[in-house]
LUMTORZA-737603 format. One record per atom (N, C-alpha, C): residue number from 1; atom name; x, y, z. Coordinates in steps of 0.1 Angstrom, whole numbers, plus 5000, padded with zeros to 4 digits. Example, Ala and Ser with C-alpha at 12.3 -4.5 7.8 and 13.67 -1.06 7.14 Angstrom:
LUMTORZA-737603
+-----+-------+------+-------+------+
: num : atome : east : north :   up :
+-----+-------+------+-------+------+
:   1 :     N : 5132 :  4943 : 5078 :
:   1 :    CA : 5123 :  4955 : 5078 :
:   1 :     C : 5132 :  4967 : 5078 :
:   2 :     N : 5128 :  4978 : 5071 :
:   2 :    CA : 5137 :  4989 : 5071 :
:   2 :     C : 5129 :  5000 : 5079 :
+-----+-------+------+-------+------+
end
This chain:
LUMTORZA-737603
+-----+-------+------+-------+------+
: num : atome : east : north :   up :
+-----+-------+------+-------+------+
:   1 :     N : 5006 :  4986 : 5000 :
:   1 :    CA : 4998 :  5002 : 5004 :
:   1 :     C : 5012 :  5013 : 5000 :
:   2 :     N : 5008 :  5019 : 4991 :
:   2 :    CA : 5012 :  5035 : 4991 :
:   2 :     C : 5001 :  5049 : 4990 :
:   3 :     N : 5004 :  5057 : 5002 :
:   3 :    CA : 4997 :  5069 : 5001 :
:   3 :     C : 5002 :  5081 : 4993 :
:   4 :     N : 4998 :  5084 : 4987 :
:   4 :    CA : 5004 :  5099 : 4975 :
:   4 :     C : 4996 :  5114 : 4983 :
:   5 :     N : 4999 :  5122 : 4991 :
:   5 :    CA : 4997 :  5132 : 4994 :
:   5 :     C : 5001 :  5141 : 4989 :
:   6 :     N : 4991 :  5149 : 4991 :
:   6 :    CA : 4996 :  5163 : 4987 :
:   6 :     C : 5001 :  5174 : 4994 :
:   7 :     N : 4994 :  5171 : 5006 :
:   7 :    CA : 5001 :  5182 : 5023 :
:   7 :     C : 5006 :  5173 : 5036 :
:   8 :     N : 5014 :  5178 : 5035 :
:   8 :    CA : 5020 :  5172 : 5048 :
:   8 :     C : 5008 :  5165 : 5061 :
:   9 :     N : 5000 :  5183 : 5058 :
:   9 :    CA : 4991 :  5174 : 5074 :
:   9 :     C : 4983 :  5164 : 5072 :
:  10 :     N : 4977 :  5162 : 5059 :
:  10 :    CA : 4975 :  5152 : 5060 :
:  10 :     C : 4982 :  5136 : 5059 :
:  11 :     N : 4998 :  5138 : 5052 :
:  11 :    CA : 5005 :  5126 : 5056 :
:  11 :     C : 5004 :  5126 : 5069 :
:  12 :     N : 5009 :  5138 : 5081 :
:  12 :    CA : 5002 :  5133 : 5096 :
:  12 :     C : 4988 :  5118 : 5101 :
:  13 :     N : 4984 :  5128 : 5094 :
:  13 :    CA : 4969 :  5116 : 5091 :
:  13 :     C : 4977 :  5107 : 5092 :
:  14 :     N : 4975 :  5104 : 5078 :
:  14 :    CA : 4973 :  5093 : 5072 :
:  14 :     C : 4985 :  5080 : 5083 :
:  15 :     N : 4995 :  5089 : 5085 :
:  15 :    CA : 5003 :  5078 : 5094 :
:  15 :     C : 4998 :  5079 : 5112 :
:  16 :     N : 4988 :  5078 : 5115 :
:  16 :    CA : 4987 :  5085 : 5129 :
:  16 :     C : 4976 :  5073 : 5126 :
:  17 :     N : 4965 :  5074 : 5117 :
:  17 :    CA : 4950 :  5064 : 5120 :
:  17 :     C : 4953 :  5054 : 5102 :
:  18 :     N : 4960 :  5054 : 5096 :
:  18 :    CA : 4963 :  5044 : 5094 :
:  18 :     C : 4976 :  5032 : 5095 :
:  19 :     N : 4981 :  5035 : 5100 :
:  19 :    CA : 4996 :  5036 : 5105 :
:  19 :     C : 5003 :  5032 : 5096 :
:  20 :     N : 5005 :  5036 : 5089 :
:  20 :    CA : 5018 :  5035 : 5071 :
:  20 :     C : 5026 :  5038 : 5076 :
:  21 :     N : 5038 :  5035 : 5073 :
:  21 :    CA : 5053 :  5040 : 5078 :
:  21 :     C : 5052 :  5049 : 5066 :
:  22 :     N : 5062 :  5057 : 5074 :
:  22 :    CA : 5070 :  5068 : 5066 :
:  22 :     C : 5072 :  5068 : 5046 :
:  23 :     N : 5084 :  5052 : 5051 :
:  23 :    CA : 5079 :  5051 : 5035 :
:  23 :     C : 5072 :  5047 : 5030 :
:  24 :     N : 5059 :  5044 : 5031 :
:  24 :    CA : 5050 :  5035 : 5019 :
:  24 :     C : 5041 :  5055 : 5023 :
:  25 :     N : 5041 :  5063 : 5022 :
:  25 :    CA : 5039 :  5078 : 5022 :
:  25 :     C : 5047 :  5087 : 5017 :
:  26 :     N : 5042 :  5092 : 5006 :
:  26 :    CA : 5051 :  5103 : 4994 :
:  26 :     C : 5045 :  5118 : 4994 :
:  27 :     N : 5051 :  5127 : 4997 :
:  27 :    CA : 5041 :  5140 : 4999 :
:  27 :     C : 5047 :  5145 : 4983 :
:  28 :     N : 5034 :  5143 : 4968 :
:  28 :    CA : 5035 :  5143 : 4959 :
:  28 :     C : 5021 :  5147 : 4949 :
:  29 :     N : 5021 :  5154 : 4941 :
:  29 :    CA : 5010 :  5159 : 4931 :
:  29 :     C : 5004 :  5142 : 4928 :
:  30 :     N : 4988 :  5138 : 4925 :
:  30 :    CA : 4989 :  5125 : 4923 :
:  30 :     C : 4990 :  5122 : 4908 :
:  31 :     N : 4983 :  5136 : 4900 :
:  31 :    CA : 4983 :  5144 : 4880 :
:  31 :     C : 4999 :  5135 : 4880 :
:  32 :     N : 5008 :  5141 : 4889 :
:  32 :    CA : 5022 :  5140 : 4885 :
:  32 :     C : 5024 :  5125 : 4889 :
:  33 :     N : 5021 :  5123 : 4904 :
:  33 :    CA : 5029 :  5108 : 4905 :
:  33 :     C : 5023 :  5096 : 4903 :
:  34 :     N : 5009 :  5091 : 4889 :
:  34 :    CA : 5002 :  5081 : 4883 :
:  34 :     C : 5013 :  5081 : 4872 :
:  35 :     N : 5017 :  5097 : 4867 :
:  35 :    CA : 5028 :  5098 : 4859 :
:  35 :     C : 5046 :  5084 : 4853 :
:  36 :     N : 5044 :  5083 : 4867 :
:  36 :    CA : 5056 :  5078 : 4872 :
:  36 :     C : 5055 :  5063 : 4872 :
:  37 :     N : 5046 :  5062 : 4879 :
:  37 :    CA : 5044 :  5050 : 4882 :
:  37 :     C : 5050 :  5032 : 4873 :
:  38 :     N : 5056 :  5028 : 4876 :
:  38 :    CA : 5061 :  5013 : 4871 :
:  38 :     C : 5054 :  5000 : 4880 :
:  39 :     N : 5053 :  4999 : 4894 :
:  39 :    CA : 5041 :  4988 : 4896 :
:  39 :     C : 5027 :  4987 : 4890 :
:  40 :     N : 5022 :  4976 : 4894 :
:  40 :    CA : 5008 :  4976 : 4888 :
:  40 :     C : 5007 :  4977 : 4906 :
:  41 :     N : 4991 :  4978 : 4901 :
:  41 :    CA : 4985 :  4985 : 4914 :
:  41 :     C : 4968 :  4967 : 4913 :
:  42 :     N : 4967 :  4964 : 4924 :
:  42 :    CA : 4952 :  4958 : 4925 :
:  42 :     C : 4938 :  4963 : 4923 :
:  43 :     N : 4946 :  4979 : 4937 :
:  43 :    CA : 4929 :  4991 : 4939 :
:  43 :     C : 4945 :  5000 : 4939 :
:  44 :     N : 4935 :  5016 : 4935 :
:  44 :    CA : 4933 :  5023 : 4939 :
:  44 :     C : 4925 :  5029 : 4942 :
:  45 :     N : 4922 :  5038 : 4954 :
:  45 :    CA : 4919 :  5045 : 4962 :
:  45 :     C : 4920 :  5058 : 4960 :
:  46 :     N : 4909 :  5066 : 4959 :
:  46 :    CA : 4914 :  5082 : 4960 :
:  46 :     C : 4902 :  5089 : 4966 :
:  47 :     N : 4910 :  5100 : 4969 :
:  47 :    CA : 4898 :  5110 : 4983 :
:  47 :     C : 4904 :  5123 : 4978 :
:  48 :     N : 4888 :  5130 : 4974 :
:  48 :    CA : 4893 :  5148 : 4967 :
:  48 :     C : 4882 :  5148 : 4970 :
:  49 :     N : 4881 :  5165 : 4971 :
:  49 :    CA : 4867 :  5174 : 4964 :
:  49 :     C : 4870 :  5184 : 4962 :
:  50 :     N : 4864 :  5185 : 4942 :
:  50 :    CA : 4871 :  5191 : 4937 :
:  50 :     C : 4858 :  5202 : 4936 :
:  51 :     N : 4860 :  5215 : 4934 :
:  51 :    CA : 4847 :  5232 : 4934 :
:  51 :     C : 4844 :  5234 : 4919 :
:  52 :     N : 4856 :  5230 : 4913 :
:  52 :    CA : 4851 :  5235 : 4899 :
:  52 :     C : 4863 :  5226 : 4888 :
:  53 :     N : 4861 :  5230 : 4874 :
:  53 :    CA : 4867 :  5224 : 4865 :
:  53 :     C : 4883 :  5224 : 4864 :
:  54 :     N : 4884 :  5238 : 4866 :
:  54 :    CA : 4899 :  5244 : 4867 :
:  54 :     C : 4906 :  5231 : 4877 :
:  55 :     N : 4902 :  5227 : 4884 :
:  55 :    CA : 4912 :  5223 : 4896 :
:  55 :     C : 4909 :  5207 : 4893 :
:  56 :     N : 4900 :  5204 : 4889 :
:  56 :    CA : 4894 :  5187 : 4889 :
:  56 :     C : 4903 :  5178 : 4876 :
:  57 :     N : 4912 :  5172 : 4883 :
:  57 :    CA : 4920 :  5165 : 4871 :
:  57 :     C : 4920 :  5156 : 4865 :
:  58 :     N : 4909 :  5147 : 4874 :
:  58 :    CA : 4904 :  5138 : 4862 :
:  58 :     C : 4894 :  5138 : 4848 :
:  59 :     N : 4892 :  5151 : 4853 :
:  59 :    CA : 4889 :  5156 : 4833 :
:  59 :     C : 4899 :  5160 : 4827 :
:  60 :     N : 4908 :  5162 : 4833 :
:  60 :    CA : 4926 :  5168 : 4826 :
:  60 :     C : 4929 :  5155 : 4820 :
:  61 :     N : 4934 :  5162 : 4811 :
:  61 :    CA : 4947 :  5151 : 4804 :
:  61 :     C : 4940 :  5133 : 4801 :
:  62 :     N : 4958 :  5123 : 4808 :
:  62 :    CA : 4956 :  5112 : 4806 :
:  62 :     C : 4954 :  5107 : 4825 :
:  63 :     N : 4946 :  5112 : 4838 :
:  63 :    CA : 4948 :  5108 : 4848 :
:  63 :     C : 4945 :  5095 : 4846 :
:  64 :     N : 4930 :  5091 : 4835 :
:  64 :    CA : 4919 :  5081 : 4841 :
:  64 :     C : 4924 :  5070 : 4833 :
:  65 :     N : 4933 :  5073 : 4824 :
:  65 :    CA : 4940 :  5064 : 4809 :
:  65 :     C : 4951 :  5056 : 4817 :
:  66 :     N : 4963 :  5065 : 4829 :
:  66 :    CA : 4970 :  5062 : 4830 :
:  66 :     C : 4968 :  5056 : 4842 :
:  67 :     N : 4958 :  5054 : 4856 :
:  67 :    CA : 4955 :  5055 : 4862 :
:  67 :     C : 4946 :  5035 : 4857 :
:  68 :     N : 4941 :  5035 : 4851 :
:  68 :    CA : 4939 :  5021 : 4836 :
:  68 :     C : 4950 :  5016 : 4840 :
:  69 :     N : 4961 :  5021 : 4834 :
:  69 :    CA : 4972 :  5012 : 4825 :
:  69 :     C : 4978 :  5003 : 4840 :
:  70 :     N : 4981 :  5018 : 4851 :
:  70 :    CA : 4988 :  5004 : 4863 :
:  70 :     C : 4984 :  4997 : 4874 :
:  71 :     N : 4969 :  4997 : 4870 :
:  71 :    CA : 4961 :  4989 : 4875 :
:  71 :     C : 4961 :  4977 : 4870 :
:  72 :     N : 4960 :  4959 : 4875 :
:  72 :    CA : 4963 :  4953 : 4870 :
:  72 :     C : 4952 :  4947 : 4867 :
:  73 :     N : 4950 :  4933 : 4856 :
:  73 :    CA : 4938 :  4935 : 4846 :
:  73 :     C : 4926 :  4932 : 4856 :
:  74 :     N : 4923 :  4929 : 4868 :
:  74 :    CA : 4916 :  4929 : 4874 :
:  74 :     C : 4914 :  4941 : 4882 :
:  75 :     N : 4921 :  4952 : 4881 :
:  75 :    CA : 4924 :  4961 : 4892 :
:  75 :     C : 4909 :  4971 : 4893 :
:  76 :     N : 4908 :  4974 : 4899 :
:  76 :    CA : 4896 :  4989 : 4907 :
:  76 :     C : 4898 :  5002 : 4909 :
:  77 :     N : 4899 :  5011 : 4902 :
:  77 :    CA : 4896 :  5026 : 4914 :
:  77 :     C : 4886 :  5025 : 4917 :
:  78 :     N : 4887 :  5035 : 4933 :
:  78 :    CA : 4872 :  5034 : 4939 :
:  78 :     C : 4876 :  5045 : 4946 :
:  79 :     N : 4866 :  5057 : 4941 :
:  79 :    CA : 4870 :  5068 : 4947 :
:  79 :     C : 4854 :  5081 : 4950 :
:  80 :     N : 4862 :  5089 : 4960 :
:  80 :    CA : 4846 :  5097 : 4966 :
:  80 :     C : 4845 :  5106 : 4961 :
:  81 :     N : 4838 :  5111 : 4951 :
:  81 :    CA : 4834 :  5126 : 4945 :
:  81 :     C : 4824 :  5129 : 4948 :
:  82 :     N : 4823 :  5150 : 4947 :
:  82 :    CA : 4817 :  5159 : 4950 :
:  82 :     C : 4815 :  5163 : 4937 :
:  83 :     N : 4801 :  5162 : 4927 :
:  83 :    CA : 4795 :  5166 : 4914 :
:  83 :     C : 4797 :  5188 : 4920 :
:  84 :     N : 4801 :  5190 : 4905 :
:  84 :    CA : 4804 :  5203 : 4912 :
:  84 :     C : 4792 :  5206 : 4900 :
:  85 :     N : 4790 :  5197 : 4890 :
:  85 :    CA : 4778 :  5200 : 4877 :
:  85 :     C : 4777 :  5188 : 4879 :
:  86 :     N : 4761 :  5190 : 4869 :
:  86 :    CA : 4756 :  5178 : 4857 :
:  86 :     C : 4770 :  5172 : 4848 :
:  87 :     N : 4772 :  5182 : 4842 :
:  87 :    CA : 4778 :  5183 : 4834 :
:  87 :     C : 4791 :  5179 : 4831 :
:  88 :     N : 4799 :  5176 : 4843 :
:  88 :    CA : 4814 :  5171 : 4847 :
:  88 :     C : 4811 :  5159 : 4854 :
:  89 :     N : 4802 :  5155 : 4860 :
:  89 :    CA : 4799 :  5141 : 4865 :
:  89 :     C : 4790 :  5131 : 4848 :
:  90 :     N : 4784 :  5143 : 4846 :
:  90 :    CA : 4785 :  5132 : 4828 :
:  90 :     C : 4796 :  5130 : 4820 :
:  91 :     N : 4810 :  5140 : 4818 :
:  91 :    CA : 4820 :  5140 : 4811 :
:  91 :     C : 4827 :  5127 : 4820 :
:  92 :     N : 4828 :  5128 : 4834 :
:  92 :    CA : 4836 :  5122 : 4843 :
:  92 :     C : 4835 :  5106 : 4837 :
:  93 :     N : 4820 :  5104 : 4837 :
:  93 :    CA : 4812 :  5093 : 4834 :
:  93 :     C : 4820 :  5090 : 4818 :
:  94 :     N : 4820 :  5096 : 4807 :
:  94 :    CA : 4825 :  5094 : 4796 :
:  94 :     C : 4834 :  5087 : 4796 :
:  95 :     N : 4843 :  5092 : 4803 :
:  95 :    CA : 4856 :  5088 : 4803 :
:  95 :     C : 4862 :  5076 : 4811 :
:  96 :     N : 4856 :  5077 : 4828 :
:  96 :    CA : 4858 :  5065 : 4828 :
:  96 :     C : 4852 :  5049 : 4818 :
:  97 :     N : 4840 :  5051 : 4822 :
:  97 :    CA : 4835 :  5043 : 4801 :
:  97 :     C : 4850 :  5038 : 4791 :
:  98 :     N : 4854 :  5047 : 4788 :
:  98 :    CA : 4867 :  5052 : 4778 :
:  98 :     C : 4878 :  5041 : 4784 :
:  99 :     N : 4878 :  5035 : 4796 :
:  99 :    CA : 4893 :  5034 : 4801 :
:  99 :     C : 4887 :  5021 : 4810 :
: 100 :     N : 4876 :  5018 : 4818 :
: 100 :    CA : 4872 :  5008 : 4821 :
: 100 :     C : 4857 :  5002 : 4810 :
: 101 :     N : 4859 :  4988 : 4820 :
: 101 :    CA : 4849 :  4976 : 4818 :
: 101 :     C : 4837 :  4978 : 4820 :
: 102 :     N : 4833 :  4980 : 4838 :
: 102 :    CA : 4821 :  4986 : 4840 :
: 102 :     C : 4827 :  4998 : 4848 :
: 103 :     N : 4815 :  5003 : 4854 :
: 103 :    CA : 4811 :  5017 : 4867 :
: 103 :     C : 4802 :  5015 : 4878 :
: 104 :     N : 4803 :  5015 : 4884 :
: 104 :    CA : 4795 :  5015 : 4895 :
: 104 :     C : 4795 :  5031 : 4908 :
: 105 :     N : 4781 :  5038 : 4902 :
: 105 :    CA : 4779 :  5049 : 4906 :
: 105 :     C : 4770 :  5050 : 4924 :
: 106 :     N : 4773 :  5053 : 4933 :
: 106 :    CA : 4764 :  5051 : 4942 :
: 106 :     C : 4761 :  5067 : 4955 :
: 107 :     N : 4751 :  5071 : 4953 :
: 107 :    CA : 4746 :  5082 : 4955 :
: 107 :     C : 4736 :  5075 : 4970 :
: 108 :     N : 4737 :  5088 : 4975 :
: 108 :    CA : 4735 :  5091 : 4996 :
: 108 :     C : 4725 :  5096 : 4992 :
: 109 :     N : 4719 :  5096 : 5005 :
: 109 :    CA : 4709 :  5110 : 5004 :
: 109 :     C : 4716 :  5118 : 5018 :
: 110 :     N : 4708 :  5134 : 5012 :
: 110 :    CA : 4715 :  5141 : 5022 :
: 110 :     C : 4730 :  5145 : 5019 :
: 111 :     N : 4738 :  5136 : 5010 :
: 111 :    CA : 4750 :  5137 : 5009 :
: 111 :     C : 4758 :  5145 : 4996 :
: 112 :     N : 4763 :  5153 : 4994 :
: 112 :    CA : 4763 :  5153 : 4980 :
: 112 :     C : 4776 :  5142 : 4971 :
: 113 :     N : 4778 :  5141 : 4982 :
: 113 :    CA : 4796 :  5134 : 4974 :
: 113 :     C : 4788 :  5122 : 4972 :
: 114 :     N : 4793 :  5115 : 4962 :
: 114 :    CA : 4789 :  5097 : 4953 :
: 114 :     C : 4802 :  5088 : 4952 :
: 115 :     N : 4799 :  5074 : 4953 :
: 115 :    CA : 4813 :  5067 : 4957 :
: 115 :     C : 4810 :  5063 : 4939 :
: 116 :     N : 4820 :  5059 : 4935 :
: 116 :    CA : 4825 :  5058 : 4921 :
: 116 :     C : 4835 :  5040 : 4917 :
: 117 :     N : 4831 :  5030 : 4918 :
: 117 :    CA : 4843 :  5020 : 4920 :
: 117 :     C : 4841 :  5021 : 4901 :
: 118 :     N : 4859 :  5015 : 4899 :
: 118 :    CA : 4854 :  5015 : 4875 :
: 118 :     C : 4864 :  5007 : 4878 :
: 119 :     N : 4857 :  4995 : 4869 :
: 119 :    CA : 4863 :  4982 : 4874 :
: 119 :     C : 4871 :  4983 : 4854 :
: 120 :     N : 4880 :  4969 : 4859 :
: 120 :    CA : 4891 :  4964 : 4844 :
: 120 :     C : 4884 :  4954 : 4838 :
: 121 :     N : 4878 :  4947 : 4853 :
: 121 :    CA : 4871 :  4938 : 4839 :
: 121 :     C : 4856 :  4943 : 4852 :
: 122 :     N : 4845 :  4923 : 4846 :
: 122 :    CA : 4835 :  4925 : 4850 :
: 122 :     C : 4829 :  4924 : 4862 :
: 123 :     N : 4832 :  4915 : 4872 :
: 123 :    CA : 4839 :  4917 : 4883 :
: 123 :     C : 4830 :  4913 : 4891 :
: 124 :     N : 4819 :  4917 : 4903 :
: 124 :    CA : 4816 :  4909 : 4912 :
: 124 :     C : 4802 :  4924 : 4909 :
: 125 :     N : 4795 :  4919 : 4912 :
: 125 :    CA : 4779 :  4927 : 4910 :
: 125 :     C : 4776 :  4942 : 4932 :
: 126 :     N : 4779 :  4942 : 4928 :
: 126 :    CA : 4773 :  4958 : 4935 :
: 126 :     C : 4767 :  4953 : 4948 :
: 127 :     N : 4770 :  4945 : 4962 :
: 127 :    CA : 4763 :  4942 : 4973 :
: 127 :     C : 4762 :  4957 : 4981 :
: 128 :     N : 4747 :  4960 : 4981 :
: 128 :    CA : 4748 :  4972 : 4980 :
: 128 :     C : 4739 :  4971 : 4998 :
: 129 :     N : 4734 :  4961 : 5001 :
: 129 :    CA : 4732 :  4950 : 5017 :
: 129 :     C : 4751 :  4955 : 5022 :
: 130 :     N : 4756 :  4944 : 5017 :
: 130 :    CA : 4767 :  4946 : 5025 :
: 130 :     C : 4772 :  4964 : 5032 :
: 131 :     N : 4776 :  4971 : 5019 :
: 131 :    CA : 4782 :  4981 : 5017 :
: 131 :     C : 4778 :  4987 : 5027 :
: 132 :     N : 4765 :  4987 : 5031 :
: 132 :    CA : 4758 :  4994 : 5037 :
: 132 :     C : 4754 :  4990 : 5053 :
: 133 :     N : 4760 :  4977 : 5051 :
: 133 :    CA : 4763 :  4972 : 5069 :
: 133 :     C : 4778 :  4972 : 5072 :
: 134 :     N : 4785 :  4981 : 5064 :
: 134 :    CA : 4801 :  4977 : 5069 :
: 134 :     C : 4800 :  4987 : 5079 :
: 135 :     N : 4810 :  4988 : 5084 :
: 135 :    CA : 4812 :  4997 : 5104 :
: 135 :     C : 4812 :  5014 : 5101 :
: 136 :     N : 4824 :  5014 : 5091 :
: 136 :    CA : 4823 :  5022 : 5088 :
: 136 :     C : 4813 :  5032 : 5078 :
: 137 :     N : 4808 :  5026 : 5068 :
: 137 :    CA : 4798 :  5034 : 5065 :
: 137 :     C : 4786 :  5034 : 5076 :
: 138 :     N : 4783 :  5027 : 5081 :
: 138 :    CA : 4773 :  5024 : 5094 :
: 138 :     C : 4777 :  5041 : 5103 :
: 139 :     N : 4791 :  5043 : 5105 :
: 139 :    CA : 4796 :  5051 : 5114 :
: 139 :     C : 4793 :  5063 : 5105 :
: 140 :     N : 4793 :  5070 : 5096 :
: 140 :    CA : 4797 :  5078 : 5088 :
: 140 :     C : 4783 :  5080 : 5080 :
: 141 :     N : 4775 :  5070 : 5081 :
: 141 :    CA : 4762 :  5079 : 5073 :
: 141 :     C : 4754 :  5073 : 5089 :
: 142 :     N : 4752 :  5068 : 5090 :
: 142 :    CA : 4741 :  5069 : 5103 :
: 142 :     C : 4738 :  5083 : 5109 :
: 143 :     N : 4749 :  5090 : 5116 :
: 143 :    CA : 4745 :  5098 : 5126 :
: 143 :     C : 4735 :  5107 : 5114 :
: 144 :     N : 4743 :  5109 : 5103 :
: 144 :    CA : 4736 :  5118 : 5095 :
: 144 :     C : 4726 :  5115 : 5087 :
: 145 :     N : 4716 :  5101 : 5094 :
: 145 :    CA : 4707 :  5097 : 5083 :
: 145 :     C : 4705 :  5097 : 5066 :
: 146 :     N : 4719 :  5098 : 5068 :
: 146 :    CA : 4724 :  5095 : 5053 :
: 146 :     C : 4727 :  5080 : 5046 :
: 147 :     N : 4716 :  5072 : 5045 :
: 147 :    CA : 4716 :  5066 : 5034 :
: 147 :     C : 4721 :  5056 : 5025 :
: 148 :     N : 4721 :  5044 : 5014 :
: 148 :    CA : 4722 :  5051 : 4998 :
: 148 :     C : 4713 :  5052 : 4991 :
: 149 :     N : 4708 :  5058 : 4989 :
: 149 :    CA : 4695 :  5063 : 4972 :
: 149 :     C : 4698 :  5056 : 4967 :
: 150 :     N : 4707 :  5051 : 4956 :
: 150 :    CA : 4697 :  5046 : 4942 :
: 150 :     C : 4719 :  5045 : 4942 :
: 151 :     N : 4722 :  5032 : 4937 :
: 151 :    CA : 4730 :  5025 : 4924 :
: 151 :     C : 4727 :  5025 : 4913 :
: 152 :     N : 4739 :  5028 : 4905 :
: 152 :    CA : 4739 :  5029 : 4889 :
: 152 :     C : 4747 :  5021 : 4887 :
: 153 :     N : 4747 :  5009 : 4872 :
: 153 :    CA : 4758 :  5008 : 4868 :
: 153 :     C : 4755 :  5004 : 4855 :
: 154 :     N : 4771 :  5010 : 4851 :
: 154 :    CA : 4770 :  5012 : 4836 :
: 154 :     C : 4780 :  5008 : 4830 :
+-----+-------+------+-------+------+
end
């Protein structure tokens, strides 16, 4: 596991809460870092929030294509995304379908963010009940009254 963090403050949090050794954490820009990766991964997790298209590197350049290239044949890209416009979300889904075989989008009640899983293979069907019962999901969303609103598969 390797964590790429833009902020030294977030790096400290990753060490403290995820117990990763400093050797597995790199302070870098994800967009630049993904272009230097030579090894393959089974899973890439992304967590960020963009306010506008100028900051949204997922819609710029070849980040998604490069992420697909560094994933194994059955690899998955999982990320939290805060859509700032319908047009941006539609464009993101088009780009994901260009580079991945299946895409699942999970929408929540009372939350702006969505969770997206893009897979290089057909893999397993999303199990909504299993996802909803995960302790982390329960802790995060039960307090806000936010459960899964809808699951979309493309």
